[in-house]
C-alpha positions in Angstrom: 183.2 -78.6 -50.0 182.3 -81.7 -52.0 181.0 -81.0 -55.5 177.2 -81.6 -56.2 177.9 -84.9 -58.0 179.8 -86.2 -55.0 177.2 -85.1 -52.6 174.5 -86.8 -54.6 176.5 -90.1 -54.6 177.1 -89.8 -50.8 173.4 -89.2 -50.3 172.5 -92.3 -52.3 175.1 -94.4 -50.5 173.9 -93.2 -47.1 170.3 -93.9 -48.1 171.1 -97.5 -49.0 173.1 -98.0 -45.7 170.2 -96.5 -43.7 167.7 -98.9 -45.2 170.0 -101.9 -44.5 170.8 -100.8 -40.9 167.1 -100.2 -40.2 166.2 -103.7 -41.3 169.0 -105.2 -39.2 167.9 -103.1 -36.1 164.2 -104.1 -36.5 165.1 -107.8 -36.8 167.3 -107.7 -33.7 164.6 -105.8 -31.9 161.9 -108.4 -32.9 164.1 -111.3 -31.8 164.8 -109.9 -28.4 161.4 -108.2 -27.7 159.8 -111.1 -25.9 162.8 -111.8 -23.7 163.2 -108.1 -22.8 159.6 -107.8 -21.8 159.4 -111.1 -20.1 159.2 -111.1 -16.2 160.9 -114.5 -16.1 164.3 -115.3 -14.7 167.5 -115.4 -16.7 167.0 -119.0 -17.8 163.5 -118.4 -19.0 164.6 -115.3 -20.9 167.4 -117.1 -22.6 165.0 -119.8 -23.8 163.1 -117.0 -25.7 166.1 -115.9 -27.8 168.9 -118.5 -27.9 167.6 -120.4 -30.9 166.7 -117.3 -33.1 168.8 -116.8 -36.2 170.2 -113.3 -35.8 170.8 -113.6 -32.0 172.4 -117.0 -32.7 174.9 -115.4 -35.0 175.7 -112.7 -32.3 176.1 -115.4 -29.7 178.4 -117.5 -32.0 180.5 -114.4 -32.6 180.5 -113.6 -28.8 178.3 -110.7 -27.5 181.2 -108.7 -26.1 182.9 -108.7 -29.5 179.7 -107.9 -31.4 178.9 -105.0 -29.0 182.5 -103.6 -29.3 182.4 -103.8 -33.1 179.0 -102.2 -33.3 180.1 -99.3 -31.2 183.3 -98.8 -33.3 181.2 -98.9 -36.4 178.8 -96.3 -35.1 181.6 -93.9 -34.1 183.4 -94.4 -37.4 180.1 -93.5 -39.1 179.8 -90.4 -37.0 183.4 -89.4 -37.8 183.0 -90.1 -41.5 179.6 -88.4 -42.0 179.0 -86.3 -38.9 180.1 -83.3 -41.0 176.5 -83.2 -42.4 175.2 -82.8 -38.8 177.9 -80.7 -37.1 179.4 -78.7 -39.9 182.9 -77.3 -39.8 184.8 -76.8 -36.6 183.3 -73.8 -34.7 180.3 -73.8 -37.2 177.8 -75.6 -34.9 175.0 -77.4 -36.6 175.5 -77.6 -40.3 173.4 -75.4 -42.6 172.4 -77.6 -45.6 172.2 -75.6 -48.7 170.8 -78.1 -51.2 168.3 -81.0 -51.1 171.1 -83.4 -51.5 173.0 -82.0 -48.5 169.7 -82.2 -46.5 169.3 -85.8 -47.5 172.9 -86.6 -46.4 172.0 -85.2 -43.0 168.7 -87.1 -42.7 170.2 -90.4 -43.8 173.3 -90.0 -41.5 170.9 -89.4 -38.6 168.9 -92.5 -39.7 172.0 -94.6 -39.8 173.0 -93.5 -36.3 169.5 -94.1 -34.9 169.6 -97.7 -36.2 173.1 -98.2 -34.9 171.9 -96.9 -31.5 169.1 -99.4 -31.4 171.4 -102.2 -32.4 173.9 -101.2 -29.7 171.2 -100.9 -27.0 169.9 -104.4 -27.8 173.4 -105.9 -27.8 174.0 -104.2 -24.5 170.9 -105.9 -23.1 172.0 -109.2 -24.5 175.5 -108.7 -23.1 173.9 -108.2 -19.6 171.7 -111.3 -20.0 174.5 -113.5 -21.1 177.0 -112.3 -18.5 174.4 -112.5 -15.7 174.9 -108.8 -14.8 172.7 -105.8 -14.4 171.7 -104.0 -17.6 174.1 -101.0 -18.1 176.6 -102.4 -15.6 179.9 -100.6 -15.1 181.7 -103.3 -17.1 179.4 -102.8 -20.1 179.7 -99.0 -19.9 183.5 -99.3 -19.8 183.5 -101.6 -22.8 181.4 -99.1 -24.8 183.5 -96.2 -23.7 186.8 -97.9 -24.6 185.4 -98.9 -28.0 184.3 -95.3 -28.6 187.6 -93.8 -27.6 189.5 -96.3 -29.8 187.9 -94.6 -32.8 187.8 -91.0 -31.5 191.4 -90.9 -30.3 192.6 -91.4 -33.9 190.2 -89.1 -35.7 191.5 -86.5 -38.1 189.9 -83.0 -37.6 190.7 -82.2 -41.2 187.4 -84.0 -42.1 185.7 -81.0 -40.5 187.3 -78.3 -42.6 190.4 -77.4 -40.6 194.0 -78.5 -41.1 195.1 -80.6 -38.1 197.6 -77.9 -36.9 194.9 -75.2 -37.0 192.3 -77.1 -35.0 192.3 -75.4 -31.6 192.0 -77.4 -28.4 188.7 -75.8 -27.6 187.3 -76.7 -31.1 188.5 -80.2 -30.8 187.0 -80.6 -27.4 183.6 -79.2 -28.5 183.4 -81.5 -31.6 184.4 -84.6 -29.5 181.7 -83.7 -27.0 179.2 -83.3 -29.8 180.1 -86.7 -31.3 179.8 -88.4 -27.9 176.5 -86.7 -27.1 175.0 -87.7 -30.5 176.1 -91.2 -29.8 174.3 -91.2 -26.4 171.2 -89.8 -27.9 171.1 -92.5 -30.5 170.7 -95.1 -27.7 167.0 -94.4 -27.6 164.7 -97.4 -27.0 161.9 -98.1 -24.6 164.3 -99.7 -22.2 167.7 -98.0 -22.7 167.4 -94.7 -20.7 169.4 -96.4 -17.9 172.2 -97.1 -20.4 172.2 -93.5 -21.6 172.3 -92.2 -18.1 175.1 -94.5 -16.8 177.2 -94.2 -19.9 176.7 -90.4 -19.7 178.3 -90.5 -16.3 181.1 -92.6 -17.6 181.7 -90.1 -20.4 181.2 -87.1 -18.0 178.2 -85.8 -20.0 175.6 -86.2 -17.3 174.9 -82.4 -17.2 174.3 -82.3 -21.0 171.9 -85.2 -20.8 170.0 -83.6 -17.8 169.5 -80.5 -19.9 167.8 -82.7 -22.5 165.7 -84.4 -19.8 167.6 -87.7 -19.7 
């Protein structure tokens, strides 16, 4: 286990990251809000966001690339700090024993929530720019492939077990937890379709239905 001083530093770093990500997510949401809610056609919608600063940077970078990078960042964040949510392998949800550990869990959750909002809005922008339906198969495959690029290389030693002692069942359970947490982070007023279709792609529809999604 990390020593108290290390936990305090991690908590402070996560808190700073959560603040920055929340600001970024809110700005992207505000820039796309009118277009998402507009009943107009694709051309009319594009006129509502194409000249805005943050969206402009995304478009310059290419939406597909931005979406892929955001997904990989969210998953790497889960892998790096998901310990505060999931605990050790076979432990289930982590039991936080100090206020600093609790803060780590809270701020990790906040970071993931903001990343989920960013990814949802980028997925909407991807659909608008590509002229396809929101949460299209192509978009879901793009997100899935970006997720697996990070998950396939993860080290289970981060979760308190040497690589050789991590059983197949424990690995599968943790991977399912990471994927489900990612899906749940895609929570906006318009993104339930993305959660549902991506859940099908990841074979987690049953878990989502239990949660009412």
